[in-house]
C-alpha positions in Angstrom: -36.3 -82.6 -56.9 -35.8 -81.4 -53.2 -32.1 -81.1 -53.7 -32.7 -79.0 -56.8 -35.0 -76.6 -55.0 -32.3 -76.4 -52.1 -29.6 -75.2 -54.5 -31.8 -72.8 -56.3 -32.6 -71.1 -52.9 -29.0 -71.2 -51.9 -28.0 -69.5 -55.1 -30.7 -66.8 -54.7 -29.3 -66.0 -51.2 -25.9 -65.5 -52.5 -27.0 -63.3 -55.2 -29.1 -61.1 -52.8 -26.0 -60.8 -50.5 -23.8 -59.9 -53.3 -26.2 -57.2 -54.6 -26.3 -55.8 -50.9 -22.6 -55.7 -50.5 -22.2 -54.0 -53.8 -24.9 -51.3 -52.9 -23.3 -50.7 -49.5 -19.8 -50.3 -51.2 -21.1 -47.9 -53.8 -23.1 -45.7 -51.2 -20.2 -45.4 -48.6 -19.9 -42.0 -47.3 -16.1 -41.9 -47.3 -16.3 -41.8 -51.0 -17.7 -38.3 -50.8 -15.1 -35.5 -51.4 -15.6 -33.6 -47.9 -12.7 -31.4 -46.9 -10.9 -31.9 -43.8 -12.4 -29.9 -40.7 -9.9 -27.4 -39.3 -10.3 -25.8 -35.8 -9.2 -22.3 -35.4 -7.7 -21.6 -32.0 -8.8 -18.3 -30.3 -6.2 -15.6 -30.7 -4.8 -14.2 -27.6 -5.2 -10.4 -27.0 -2.1 -8.4 -27.9 -0.8 -6.9 -24.8 1.9 -4.2 -24.6 3.9 -5.8 -21.6 6.2 -3.8 -19.5 7.8 -4.6 -16.1 5.2 -5.1 -13.3 4.9 -6.1 -9.6 2.0 -8.7 -9.3 1.7 -7.7 -5.7 0.4 -4.2 -6.4 -1.8 -4.8 -9.5 -5.5 -3.9 -9.3 -8.1 -6.4 -10.8 -8.4 -4.0 -13.8 -4.7 -4.2 -14.6 -4.8 -7.9 -14.3 -7.5 -7.9 -17.0 -5.3 -5.7 -19.2 -2.8 -8.5 -19.0 -5.3 -10.6 -20.8 -7.1 -12.4 -17.9 -10.8 -12.8 -17.6 -12.7 -11.5 -14.6 -13.0 -15.0 -13.2 -9.3 -15.6 -13.5 -8.4 -12.4 -11.8 -10.6 -13.3 -9.0 -8.8 -16.8 -8.7 -5.5 -15.1 -8.8 -6.4 -12.6 -6.0 -7.8 -15.4 -3.9 -4.6 -17.4 -4.5 -2.5 -14.3 -3.2 -4.5 -14.1 0.1 -3.9 -17.9 0.6 -0.2 -17.5 0.3 -0.1 -14.8 2.8 -1.0 -11.8 0.8 2.2 -11.4 -1.1 3.8 -13.3 -3.9 7.3 -13.9 -3.0 8.8 -15.4 -6.3 7.8 -16.3 -9.9 8.0 -19.9 -9.0 5.2 -19.3 -6.5 3.0 -17.3 -9.0 3.4 -20.0 -11.5 1.6 -22.5 -9.2 -1.7 -20.5 -9.6 -3.8 -22.7 -11.7 -5.6 -19.7 -13.4 -2.2 -18.8 -15.0 -1.6 -21.3 -18.0 2.0 -22.4 -18.5 1.8 -20.7 -21.8 0.6 -17.4 -20.4 3.2 -17.6 -17.6 6.1 -17.8 -20.1 4.7 -14.9 -21.9 4.6 -12.8 -18.7 7.6 -14.2 -17.0 10.5 -11.8 -18.4 8.4 -8.8 -17.1 7.5 -9.9 -13.5 9.4 -8.0 -10.9 10.0 -10.9 -8.5 13.0 -13.2 -7.9 12.9 -16.6 -9.7 12.8 -18.8 -6.5 11.6 -18.0 -2.9 14.4 -20.0 -1.3 17.4 -18.6 -3.0 16.6 -14.8 -3.6 14.3 -14.2 -0.6 16.0 -16.0 2.1 18.2 -13.1 2.8 15.8 -10.3 3.2 13.6 -12.7 5.4 16.6 -13.4 7.6 17.4 -9.6 7.8 13.9 -9.0 9.2 14.1 -11.8 11.7 17.1 -10.2 13.2 15.3 -6.6 13.4 14.5 -6.0 16.9 11.0 -5.0 18.0 11.2 -1.8 20.3 8.4 -0.9 22.8 8.5 2.4 24.8 5.7 1.7 27.2 2.2 0.3 27.5 -0.1 0.9 24.5 -3.5 0.1 23.1 -2.7 -1.8 19.7 -6.2 -0.6 18.4 -4.8 2.8 18.3 -1.6 2.1 16.3 -1.5 3.3 12.6 0.8 1.7 9.9 3.6 4.2 10.7 3.4 3.3 14.4 4.0 -0.5 13.8 6.8 0.5 11.3 8.5 2.5 14.1 8.2 -0.4 16.3 10.3 -2.6 14.1 7.7 -4.2 11.6 8.1 -3.9 7.9 5.5 -1.8 5.9 3.9 -5.1 4.5 3.7 -6.6 8.0 2.2 -3.3 9.4 -0.5 -3.3 6.8 -1.2 -7.1 7.4 -1.6 -6.3 11.1 -4.2 -3.7 10.3 -6.1 -5.8 7.9 -6.3 -8.4 10.7 -7.7 -6.1 13.0 -10.3 -4.8 10.5 -11.2 -8.6 10.0 -11.9 -8.8 13.6 -14.3 -5.9 13.3 -12.0 -2.9 14.1 -10.5 -4.0 17.6 -8.0 -6.8 18.6 -10.6 -7.6 21.4 -8.1 -9.4 23.7 -4.4 -10.5 24.0 -5.6 -13.8 23.0 -7.0 -12.6 19.7 -3.9 -10.4 19.1 -1.7 -13.4 19.6 -3.6 -15.2 16.8 -2.4 -12.6 14.1 -0.1 -14.8 12.0 2.3 -11.8 11.2 3.4 -11.6 14.8 5.6 -14.5 15.7 5.6 -16.1 19.2 8.9 -14.4 20.1 7.5 -10.9 19.3 4.4 -11.5 21.0 6.3 -12.4 24.2 8.0 -9.1 23.8 4.7 -7.0 23.4 2.5 -9.1 25.7 3.1 -7.1 29.0 2.8 -3.8 27.3 -0.5 -4.6 25.6 -3.6 -2.7 27.1 -6.1 -5.4 26.4 -8.0 -8.0 28.3 -6.3 -11.3 28.6 -9.1 -13.4 27.4 -11.8 -12.9 24.6 -15.2 -12.2 26.2 -18.2 -14.4 25.5 -20.1 -11.6 23.9 -17.5 -11.5 21.2 -18.4 -15.1 20.2 -22.0 -14.5 20.2 -22.1 -11.2 18.4 -19.4 -12.2 15.9 -16.3 -10.4 14.5 -18.3 -7.5 13.0 -19.5 -6.3 16.2 -16.7 -6.0 18.7 -17.0 -4.2 22.2 -16.6 -0.5 22.0 -13.1 0.7 22.8 -13.0 2.8 26.0 -10.5 5.6 25.8 -8.6 6.3 29.1 -8.6 10.1 29.2 -6.2 12.1 30.9 -5.9 16.0 31.4 -4.8 17.5 28.0 -4.2 20.9 26.4 -5.6 20.8 22.7 -3.2 23.4 21.7 -0.2 21.1 22.4 -1.6 18.0 20.6 -0.3 16.8 17.2 -2.1 14.4 14.9 -0.8 11.4 16.8 -2.0 12.9 20.0 -5.5 13.2 18.7 -5.5 9.8 17.4 -4.7 8.6 21.0 -8.1 10.2 21.9 -9.9 8.0 19.5 -9.9 9.9 16.2 -8.7 8.5 13.0 -5.8 9.8 11.3 -7.8 11.7 8.8 -10.0 13.3 11.5 -6.9 14.3 13.6 -5.4 16.0 10.7 -8.5 18.1 10.1 -8.7 19.1 13.8 -5.0 20.2 13.5 -5.5 22.0 10.3 -8.6 23.7 11.8 -6.6 24.9 14.7 -3.5 26.1 12.9 -5.1 27.5 9.7 -8.6 28.7 10.7 -7.9 29.9 14.3 -4.4 31.1 13.8 -2.6 28.3 15.7 -4.6 27.9 18.9 -8.1 27.3 20.5 -8.8 30.4 22.4 -11.5 28.9 24.4 -13.3 25.6 24.8 -16.2 26.8 22.4 -13.5 27.0 19.5 -13.0 23.2 20.1 -16.6 22.4 20.1 -17.1 24.2 16.7 -14.8 21.7 14.8 -17.2 19.6 12.6 -15.3 16.2 13.1 -15.9 16.3 16.8 -19.3 15.1 17.5 -21.4 16.5 20.5 -21.2 13.1 22.2 -17.4 13.1 21.8 -17.0 16.6 23.0 -19.0 15.9 26.2 -16.9 12.8 26.8 -13.5 14.9 26.5 -14.9 18.0 28.1 -13.9 17.3 31.8 -10.3 16.7 30.7 -9.7 19.6 28.5 -7.4 22.4 30.0 -6.4 25.3 27.9 -3.2 26.7 29.2 -2.9 30.5 29.1 0.7 30.1 28.4 0.1 28.4 25.1 -2.3 31.1 24.0 0.2 33.8 25.0 2.9 32.0 23.2 0.8 31.9 19.9 0.2 35.7 20.4 3.8 36.3 20.7 4.4 34.5 17.5 2.4 36.8 15.8 5.0 39.4 16.0 6.8 40.2 12.7 9.2 37.5 11.5 12.7 38.1 10.6 12.8 36.2 7.4 16.8 36.6 7.1 16.9 34.1 10.1 13.9 31.9 9.1 15.0 28.5 7.7 13.2 27.6 4.5 12.9 24.0 5.7 11.1 25.1 8.9 9.1 28.1 7.8 5.3 27.8 8.5 2.4 28.3 6.4 1.5 31.6 8.5 4.9 33.0 7.8 4.8 32.5 4.1 1.3 34.4 4.2 2.9 37.1 6.5 5.7 37.4 3.8 3.2 38.1 1.1 2.6 34.6 -0.7 -1.1 33.7 -1.3 -2.6 30.7 0.3 -2.3 28.5 -2.9 1.5 29.3 -3.2 2.2 28.7 0.5 0.3 25.5 0.6 2.1 24.1 -2.5 5.4 25.1 -1.1 4.8 23.4 2.2 3.2 20.3 0.6 6.1 19.8 -1.6 8.6 20.2 1.0 6.7 17.6 3.2 6.8 15.1 0.3 10.5 15.6 -0.1 11.1 15.5 3.7 13.0 18.8 3.3 14.5 20.8 0.4 18.2 20.2 -0.6 18.5 23.4 -2.8 16.6 26.5 -3.3 16.0 25.8 -7.0 13.6 23.0 -5.8 11.3 25.7 -4.2 11.2 27.5 -7.6 10.3 24.3 -9.4 7.3 23.7 -7.0 3.9 23.8 -8.8 1.3 26.4 -8.5 3.5 29.1 -6.7 4.0 32.8 -7.2 7.7 32.4 -8.7 8.4 36.3 -8.3 7.4 36.2 -4.7 9.3 33.0 -3.8 12.3 34.2 -5.7 12.3 37.2 -3.1 11.9 35.0 -0.3 14.8 32.6 -1.1 17.2 35.4 -1.8 16.5 36.5 1.9 15.9 33.3 3.8 18.7 30.7 4.6 18.3 27.0 3.9 19.5 24.5 6.3 19.6 20.9 5.0 21.3 19.2 7.8 18.0 17.5 9.1 17.0 16.4 5.5 17.0 12.3 5.5 19.2 10.7 2.9 19.8 7.0 2.3 21.4 4.6 0.0 19.1 2.9 -2.6 20.0 -0.4 -0.7 19.0 0.7 2.7 16.1 3.2 1.9 12.9 2.2 3.6 10.1 1.0 1.4 7.7 3.6 2.6 10.2 6.4 1.9 10.8 5.1 -1.8 7.1 4.7 -2.6 6.2 8.1 -1.3 9.2 10.3 -2.3 8.4 12.4 -5.5 11.9 11.6 -7.0 11.8 7.8 -6.2 8.2 6.6 -6.2 8.0 5.9 -10.0 11.1 3.6 -9.8 10.4 2.2 -6.2 9.2 -1.1 -7.3 12.2 -1.8 -9.5 14.6 -0.4 -6.9 13.2 -2.8 -4.3 13.5 -5.7 -7.0 17.0 -5.0 -8.1 18.6 -4.5 -4.7 17.7 -8.1 -3.5 20.2 -9.3 -6.0 22.4 -6.1 -6.5 23.0 -4.4 -3.3 25.1 -1.8 -5.0 23.7 1.8 -5.8 25.8 2.3 -8.9 24.5 -1.1 -10.4 20.9 -0.3 -9.4 21.1 3.2 -11.2 22.5 1.4 -14.2 19.7 -1.1 -14.4 17.1 1.8 -13.9 18.1 3.5 -17.2 16.8 6.9 -16.0 17.1 10.1 -17.9 20.1 12.3 -16.6 17.9 14.8 -15.3 15.9 12.2 -13.3 19.0 10.6 -11.8 20.4 14.0 -10.8 17.4 14.5 -8.7 17.7 11.2 -7.2 21.2 11.8 -6.1 20.2 14.8 -4.2 18.7 12.4 -1.6 21.3 9.7 -1.9 24.2 9.2 0.5 
């Protein structure tokens, strides 16, 4: 009887388990006809790509290439880490903010050599061989980008030196701090060290106050005639390049070319009362300079006045208005001199009738107009010259691999009229 009950219970359990298994199989979710899930990748922004130099792109232009604001910030920080300049595509690719896919998309348009070792070794060696020249003792705090370039540094190195100075708070502080500038090699520092008008060691005050509050630069004044100073001369007295240019313009345009007395100098708005009192004991107006200016006010013989040296005042004397005279002088300055008279007529905002009369009388001497080949033209000249500046980056890129003017012009694919203008200033 007990055995019978046992088998009955066992049979019941088997039936229950079978029912549960059947129910589970019937109700399984994978039997339901759900469609497969598909993930849609984010579509990339369509960008009209053209050749570009990543070293001169602004944050806005990086964003136009399809990068987010955060990615752009990372790219620019990476640029600072590698020395402020990308030297090859290979180096740029290492920036983790630029995906492999995005890099391959941009690669054909990047104006950089493929690899740093092969293509950039030659220019680097060329600079290493360039000699640094110093004419005498100087305060490096007073030097502009142009001054450093004249000394033998490249434009980018000159700009980096000034950035380092600004990082220190606007002054190199000491020879010790000047030596720490990574752009200046130990060899070049040894050449410059004896000429530097700086203390040998950094003062303790500098460490306490921090880089933002350097000691005030003291100008070593000497007797000077304000009528003889050019922009560079005023900069040596402690004025910025912009302030110096304003002083020169005030003297030449507003005062007819000379300060007649010391009060004229005091009235120039960029010279503060404190600065004027500081300079006053050293100002010496030479009567000779004033008399010379008065003599220059005599009538000009325009048949003997070179169009490449004619002054703003002489153009006004001839009969041109200030707008025409200013435009002509400004365009000539940009070109570093006219090569033919047609260029003068092509100047914007001029009185063509008046200029036509002038160029029919006055001669044009082109002997002092600088000309270069595309392979040896200074970067500063290329980027500033009206006929070259829009192709400057491509020229600088192509000449690394192809140091031949004909090949470079072929790669530029310029319109004939633009190429003809370039050739006016090529050797």
